[in-house]
C-alpha positions, 0 to 999 in steps of 0.5 A, spaced: 559 187 145 560 184 152 562 177 149 568 181 145 571 184 152 570 177 155 574 173 149 579 179 149 581 178 156 581 170 155 585 170 149 590 175 153 590 171 159 592 165 155 597 168 152 600 170 159 600 163 161 604 161 155 609 166 156 610 165 163 610 157 161 616 159 156 620 163 161 624 158 164 626 155 157 629 162 156 632 163 163 636 156 162 640 160 156 642 166 160 646 162 166 653 163 167 658 158 166 662 156 172 668 159 174 674 155 173 677 152 179 685 151 180 686 147 186 690 150 192 698 149 191 698 147 199 699 153 202 694 155 207 695 163 206 699 168 204 700 171 197 700 165 193 693 163 196 688 161 191 681 162 193 676 156 192 669 155 193 666 156 199 671 161 202 669 167 206 671 173 203 671 180 206 671 186 200 672 193 203 672 199 198 675 205 200 671 211 201 665 207 199 663 202 204 656 201 202 660 197 196 664 192 200 661 186 203 662 179 206 661 174 202 662 166 201 665 164 194 659 160 191 660 153 189 660 155 181 666 160 184 663 166 183 661 172 188 656 177 188 658 184 190 654 191 189 654 194 183 658 189 179 654 183 181 658 177 178 665 176 179 669 170 178 673 169 184 675 161 185 682 160 182 685 167 183 690 170 189 687 175 193 691 180 189 688 178 183 681 178 185 682 185 188 685 187 181 679 184 178 674 188 183 677 194 182 677 194 175 670 192 175 668 198 179 672 203 176 667 204 171 662 206 176 667 210 182 
């Protein structure tokens, strides 16, 4: 009887190792593609400024300061914000990004 318990635990441990070893294979399929990047038009700021990788942004959410954040655009062109997680930022104007964030948050607030 004791050998049966030992055998079940051993089989369970082997199965766990196999599942953990296979996890990175499945995780690769779930990666987000990089956001498209449109190079800036040469203007350093203003309405037509295009956000690019490594830009620093500050997001303010009116009446919900806990949802705002100071973030840096990652090399893949995305930013991470509370509640909405991934948002593509590179290649957009600040006004367009603001609209996208507002739309993403509208389902929650």
